Structures are given as structure tokens and as C-alpha cells.
Legacy VTK file of the C-alpha trace (Angstrom):
# vtk DataFile Version 3.0
C-alpha trace
ASCII
DATASET POLYDATA
POINTS 288 float
23.789 -49.187 -25.577
23.261 -47.387 -22.245
26.415 -45.341 -22.867
25.167 -44.362 -26.329
21.796 -43.347 -24.898
23.505 -41.271 -22.221
25.721 -39.551 -24.793
22.702 -38.856 -26.988
20.881 -37.295 -24.024
23.896 -35.135 -23.176
24.202 -33.980 -26.788
20.490 -33.168 -26.925
20.673 -31.155 -23.699
23.792 -29.337 -24.895
22.147 -28.455 -28.201
19.044 -27.193 -26.387
21.193 -25.041 -24.089
23.129 -23.583 -27.035
19.888 -22.877 -28.913
18.339 -21.217 -25.874
21.406 -19.061 -25.289
21.346 -17.988 -28.944
17.787 -16.698 -28.610
17.648 -12.934 -28.012
16.299 -11.897 -24.639
12.688 -10.701 -24.583
12.046 -6.983 -24.976
10.246 -5.530 -21.962
7.563 -3.040 -23.021
6.304 -0.708 -20.300
3.056 1.176 -20.853
1.655 3.981 -18.740
-1.731 3.651 -17.059
-3.890 5.144 -19.816
-6.974 3.093 -18.864
-8.915 3.152 -15.558
-7.168 0.046 -14.160
-4.148 -2.176 -14.763
-6.120 -5.162 -16.117
-7.928 -3.066 -18.712
-4.691 -1.310 -19.624
-2.889 -4.624 -20.184
-5.779 -5.905 -22.320
-5.836 -2.681 -24.347
-2.131 -2.660 -25.220
-1.515 -6.407 -25.514
-2.428 -6.368 -29.260
0.274 -3.734 -29.851
2.836 -5.833 -27.984
1.865 -8.892 -30.035
2.074 -6.901 -33.278
5.566 -5.640 -32.413
6.625 -9.153 -31.441
5.592 -10.436 -34.882
7.223 -7.528 -36.714
10.507 -7.681 -34.809
10.731 -11.460 -34.593
11.474 -11.135 -30.904
9.364 -11.789 -27.828
7.834 -8.651 -26.319
6.724 -8.763 -22.679
4.092 -6.172 -21.748
3.584 -4.623 -18.334
1.601 -1.649 -17.115
3.408 0.817 -14.842
0.841 2.761 -12.849
2.627 6.112 -12.597
4.442 8.219 -15.171
7.255 8.782 -12.708
7.579 5.035 -12.156
7.693 4.335 -15.889
10.452 6.906 -16.384
12.456 5.265 -13.589
11.929 1.760 -14.997
13.239 2.864 -18.394
16.202 4.499 -16.686
17.157 1.527 -14.489
16.867 -1.187 -17.126
13.580 -2.762 -15.977
12.048 -1.598 -19.262
13.525 -1.663 -22.795
10.651 0.014 -24.633
8.048 2.390 -23.266
4.893 4.153 -24.377
4.925 7.079 -22.011
3.820 10.633 -21.400
6.000 13.471 -22.711
7.245 14.669 -19.297
8.017 11.100 -18.256
10.035 10.716 -21.447
11.955 13.947 -20.847
12.758 12.772 -17.300
13.964 9.386 -18.605
16.061 11.079 -21.295
17.544 13.466 -18.753
18.318 10.768 -16.191
19.435 7.908 -18.419
19.578 9.087 -22.055
16.458 7.170 -23.089
15.582 8.067 -26.679
12.232 8.658 -28.364
11.821 6.867 -31.698
8.160 7.657 -32.491
5.196 9.721 -31.305
1.636 8.405 -31.155
-1.038 10.059 -33.296
-4.434 11.038 -31.901
-7.019 11.628 -34.632
-4.086 11.881 -37.021
-2.194 14.499 -35.001
0.973 14.143 -32.882
-0.279 16.757 -30.397
-2.760 17.098 -27.528
-3.790 19.641 -24.848
-3.558 19.993 -21.087
-6.764 21.159 -19.415
-8.064 22.505 -16.148
-11.584 21.385 -15.390
-14.267 22.156 -12.818
-17.924 21.204 -12.303
-20.734 23.531 -13.419
-21.951 24.249 -9.876
-18.563 25.466 -8.633
-18.996 29.064 -9.765
-15.474 28.904 -11.208
-15.158 30.463 -14.653
-11.433 31.234 -14.938
-8.157 30.334 -13.237
-8.470 33.570 -11.233
-11.554 32.071 -9.548
-9.545 29.128 -8.181
-8.083 31.031 -5.221
-8.970 29.274 -1.969
-10.449 26.253 -3.771
-9.422 22.600 -3.732
-7.304 21.530 -6.704
-5.912 18.200 -7.907
-2.770 17.606 -9.961
-1.857 14.302 -11.549
1.251 12.496 -10.334
4.514 14.416 -10.585
5.574 12.493 -13.678
2.526 13.716 -15.613
2.839 16.326 -18.355
-0.717 17.647 -18.493
-1.582 16.737 -14.924
1.407 18.381 -13.283
4.207 19.997 -15.275
2.249 22.156 -17.725
-0.376 23.492 -15.280
2.379 24.111 -12.716
4.338 26.059 -15.336
1.238 28.085 -16.179
0.596 28.876 -12.502
4.198 30.077 -12.153
3.770 32.453 -15.114
0.770 33.903 -13.263
2.650 34.280 -9.989
0.595 31.529 -8.355
2.100 29.221 -5.718
-0.329 26.258 -5.586
0.558 25.395 -1.992
-0.664 28.785 -0.759
-3.169 29.710 -3.504
-5.425 26.681 -3.005
-7.114 25.586 0.214
-6.017 22.020 -0.479
-3.783 20.395 -3.131
-4.031 16.726 -4.091
-1.930 14.523 -6.380
-3.818 11.625 -7.930
-4.636 9.787 -11.179
-6.257 11.519 -14.148
-9.357 9.313 -14.047
-9.840 10.056 -10.347
-9.543 13.802 -10.981
-12.321 13.779 -13.587
-14.550 11.537 -11.456
-14.129 13.576 -8.262
-14.538 16.925 -10.009
-17.690 15.728 -11.804
-19.079 14.516 -8.462
-18.363 17.875 -6.805
-15.853 16.318 -4.406
-13.114 18.563 -5.812
-13.464 22.128 -7.030
-11.054 21.736 -9.943
-8.149 19.764 -11.336
-5.743 19.209 -14.190
-6.325 16.715 -16.989
-5.815 16.314 -20.746
-8.245 16.304 -23.643
-7.668 12.673 -24.647
-8.525 11.338 -21.189
-11.550 13.595 -20.771
-12.874 12.623 -24.217
-12.389 8.911 -23.531
-14.116 9.034 -20.137
-17.105 10.859 -21.631
-17.345 8.393 -24.544
-17.131 5.413 -22.161
-19.863 6.851 -19.943
-17.527 7.200 -16.948
-18.405 10.886 -16.561
-21.101 13.102 -18.062
-19.878 15.877 -20.350
-22.118 18.419 -18.649
-20.405 17.694 -15.313
-16.905 18.506 -16.610
-16.336 22.128 -17.574
-13.039 23.298 -19.145
-11.727 26.592 -17.743
-8.208 26.533 -19.252
-6.451 24.840 -22.152
-2.733 24.786 -22.948
-0.969 25.363 -26.237
-0.519 22.141 -28.266
1.827 19.642 -26.592
3.777 16.776 -28.188
1.886 13.516 -27.786
3.029 10.426 -25.911
6.462 9.113 -26.793
7.461 5.605 -27.793
10.941 5.493 -26.303
13.774 2.992 -25.968
16.550 2.634 -23.422
19.981 4.065 -24.148
21.384 0.537 -24.527
18.728 -0.506 -27.031
19.088 2.739 -29.002
22.645 1.690 -29.871
21.219 -1.221 -31.900
20.495 0.895 -34.967
19.177 -2.024 -37.025
16.634 -2.926 -34.341
15.599 0.716 -33.894
15.046 1.055 -37.654
12.852 -2.085 -37.666
10.951 -0.801 -34.637
10.291 2.581 -36.257
9.127 0.899 -39.464
6.820 -1.368 -37.465
5.336 1.609 -35.606
4.792 3.550 -38.833
3.038 0.439 -40.160
0.508 0.507 -37.316
-1.638 3.027 -39.224
-2.148 0.615 -42.122
-2.531 -2.382 -39.792
-5.391 -0.635 -37.970
-7.538 -1.121 -41.098
-7.313 -4.886 -40.556
-7.007 -4.878 -36.760
-8.992 -1.962 -35.265
-8.239 -3.053 -31.680
-4.500 -2.559 -32.171
-4.825 0.851 -30.479
-7.595 2.483 -28.413
-10.237 4.645 -30.098
-8.970 7.845 -31.752
-5.345 6.647 -31.850
-4.431 6.370 -35.513
-0.803 5.256 -35.563
2.693 6.596 -34.990
5.024 9.073 -36.656
8.816 8.915 -36.458
10.234 11.716 -34.283
13.357 12.486 -32.292
14.304 14.189 -29.053
13.966 17.716 -30.493
10.175 17.265 -30.804
9.929 17.301 -26.991
11.765 20.623 -26.517
8.604 22.441 -25.262
8.302 19.942 -22.421
12.002 20.200 -21.613
11.728 24.008 -21.570
8.805 23.834 -19.121
10.800 21.464 -16.910
13.715 23.880 -16.829
11.493 26.904 -16.223
9.802 25.264 -13.225
13.081 24.035 -11.778
11.888 20.433 -12.017
14.680 19.702 -14.490
18.272 20.774 -13.982
20.316 22.198 -16.838
22.989 19.816 -18.123
LINES 1 289
288 0 1 2 3 4 5 6 7 8 9 10 11 12 13 14 15 16 17 18 19 20 21 22 23 24 25 26 27 28 29 30 31 32 33 34 35 36 37 38 39 40 41 42 43 44 45 46 47 48 49 50 51 52 53 54 55 56 57 58 59 60 61 62 63 64 65 66 67 68 69 70 71 72 73 74 75 76 77 78 79 80 81 82 83 84 85 86 87 88 89 90 91 92 93 94 95 96 97 98 99 100 101 102 103 104 105 106 107 108 109 110 111 112 113 114 115 116 117 118 119 120 121 122 123 124 125 126 127 128 129 130 131 132 133 134 135 136 137 138 139 140 141 142 143 144 145 146 147 148 149 150 151 152 153 154 155 156 157 158 159 160 161 162 163 164 165 166 167 168 169 170 171 172 173 174 175 176 177 178 179 180 181 182 183 184 185 186 187 188 189 190 191 192 193 194 195 196 197 198 199 200 201 202 203 204 205 206 207 208 209 210 211 212 213 214 215 216 217 218 219 220 221 222 223 224 225 226 227 228 229 230 231 232 233 234 235 236 237 238 239 240 241 242 243 244 245 246 247 248 249 250 251 252 253 254 255 256 257 258 259 260 261 262 263 264 265 266 267 268 269 270 271 272 273 274 275 276 277 278 279 280 281 282 283 284 285 286 287
């Protein structure tokens, strides 16, 4: 009887091990720091991770990566399978490790947004030409609107930020808006979606954030997958279908995405050519 019980236990453990090994590994979803802090960011994007988990029939583990550069690296080195990331971060990840965009997020129904330069109303700054000798803040060097696009614009104007400004900082978008509004910085780079959100949430007052420059339309944030995952065409097709379905799901589950985000549209690498071109023009991306 004891032998039978032991055999039964061994069979049960063996079956459990086989079943566990047959389960697909969780998908690791990395999300950029779109909200003021990591905890709020995790809470904001957890519904999307749970939705994708249900649609794909596969566990999705969410984590916030607090810099665009860091998120690009995590997608490149295999720490992340899926990523919702800024355009420049995506281009860097594609360049370094052949990560592939599968969809682009929609903001008020559009797959585009704008980089900005902002100042405070008491600065006396009305145009970019007035910035000479002032303090200026970029976002981190993996940011599209906070770094790459304003840097590209400065280069077209013959401006070297390191000598043109009295002081150059590199910090987070939320910090740029807060410090500019408080008069602690003369000016800085941001993007319309962040500025709008901070005003709506009462984090800054609209009258304390004055736009002095706006870019041409830029492709919105990319939902990208690693090169290895992109080879699973069936999974990619299910993922794209699930992302397209977010727009309809928002009618039932409004908290699936933050305010103003209305879903996803299927895109490919060619949609991000303007960002790639800016990277090449600034020398921040090498020609392959």
C-alpha cells in the first residue's frame, strides 16, 4: 500500500512538472514612465496588461521602466518581450536589436503628437532666438520630444545647446513642466500629451506654461515586440488584433487606457521613418 502511495505521488509530481513545462512562459510587458511616478504608472497600465493576458491566453507581467533609454535597452537585451515606448526609444531598440513595432497608440483618435518647447510667462522669452544664455532642460536621451526632436531643430538653426544655454539639464518630462512653471528653469522641451495631462490633473497651471515652439506631427508611441517574439507570426497577429480591439473595449472599460488615448492602429517600421531620419541627421544613430 505504501509503495502504491509512493508511486501515485511520483506520478502526480511528474504530471505536474510536465504540465508546468508545457505552459508558455509569461510575456514581459515594459511600459515607459508616462505618469508622475512608478506606482501610478503601474496602476494606469495594469488594466491593459490584464486585457492582453485575457486576449492572448498567456500571462502578461507588467513593469514600468523609468527612462526611455532603459526601456529600449531592456527590449534589446531580452528583459522585455513587449513594450509601449516612445518613438525614439523604439527606433533605438530596432536599430540595436531589430525590435519591431506592431501598433501605434492613438491620442484623440490620431496616431500623431507634437514636441514642444515651453517657458513661463515671466521669462520674457517669446521665441527660440530669445533662449540664448538661458537655462534649458531636455528630457532623457531616449526621449523623442524631450531630446531628439528639439536637438535636431537646434542643429538646423546652428545652435549648439552646450554653448548656447547658460546651463543644460536632462530630466523627466513632468519635472521640466513643474520647474518651468515655478520659474526654476527658463525653458525646456516637452510634448503636448504630457503638458495637457498635467494641466488637466492640476499638476501645473496652464497660464504658467507658455509654448514658444511646436514641431511637425510626430508618430505616436509604439507598441513593439522583441525580434524573437516577432518571429511568432501567429502570436503577433493575435496581439495586433487585440490592440485594435482596445478601441471597442474602451466603451465597456474606460480605464483600459489613460484619458484621451482611444486605442491602437496597426503600423510597421516605415511609420517611424521621420524619427529615424532625425536620429541620423543628429548623428545619434549610425547608418547601417
